[in-house]
C-alpha positions, 0 to 999 in steps of 0.5 A: 492487566488484561485487555480490551481486543482478541482477536474474536470476529468482531474486532477483527471484521471492526479493523479489517473488513475481513471475516477471521479465517482468511485473516490469519491464514496469511502471515501462518503460512508466512511462517507467523508462529514460527520461532522468533527469538526472545521471549515466547509471545503473551498474544496468540499468533491471531492476537498480535495481527490484529494488534498490527492490522489495529495499529496500521488501521488507527495509527496510534502509537504504540504506548496507546495500544498497549493496555488495548490490548494488556502488554507493554509497549515494547511488547505492541512494537515487537510484534508489529515489527514482527509481522509488517514483512509478513503480510507483504504484497504476493507478487501477482500472478501474472496472466497468460495473455497480458497484453490483454490486461489493463494496467493503471499506475501511479503515485502519492505521498504520503507525510512520514517522519524519518528524513532518510526516506522523506522531502519537503515535497509539492504539498508542502510537507515531508512526504515520500512518495510510494508508487503503486500499479493496480489492475483497471479491471478487479482493483488489484494492487499488483505491486507497489515500490520501495518509497523515495524522496517527496521530491522526487517527478513520477516519472524518476522514481518510475524508472529507479523502482522495480516496477517496470519489471513487474509490469513488462510486456504488460499495457500499463496506462498512467497520468501525464507525470509519466510522459517520455516511460513507454506508458500510455499516457494522455496527449497533450496540449501544445500552443498554438495546436488544440487539440483534434477531437478524437485526441479530445475523447482519449483522453477523457475516457484515459482519466476516466479509466485513470481514475480507478487508481486514485479510488484505490489510492483512497480507500488504502489511505483509509487505514492512517499509516499512510495519512502519516507514518512515524514508522523509520527504515524499512517501516513505509514499503512494509506498511504500504506492503500490508496495507496493499495485502489487506485491500486485496485480501477484502476485494477478494473475500 
């Protein structure tokens, strides 16, 4: 059975926004074309990477993707599971003057089906809390934490993740949910003590800059896997990392 989609420049740019050469380079350099055990692949490496990208972009089921590539649904599953970890976000190179850099952290709730990583949350859905750090200047994703149950507070998830280590020595901006974490948060209004004019101005500037992480989440959620993830185990973590990698490559093309 012949497939409809193949890794030509038109389909690659349509689904990923990347050039063909950059699209496959990351996976090839990480050993994506090496032996994976089992039967040989019936698709080229470029086709398999496109398959993973289409899956993350559209969130179609394995049975729906199979005829588009002319393969079985089991092969689709095997390709996604193999390539997902290879698209993981690389640790960001730390600049020589970290104190001059401004990073922003925030969490977002992603609906999931896996009851082991999600929980009923404030959006009235079974969700996981995923926290991401971005660079305020470049909008690049610096790091993402492993998913936590959606009913956990952002500050609690931050403390339990490896993000504090990744951000050590760097100025990090956050919203009021991160109070007490040592990050830069807005001034709080207290009963009978209105904010001073300078504090109001600080909060306005804080909101203006912090909005960049919200814009990043909006762009990342154009990849529909982050709107309703059916993956189990590490599947959501790999999906977030892969989407972050695609996001960064698109910004630096």
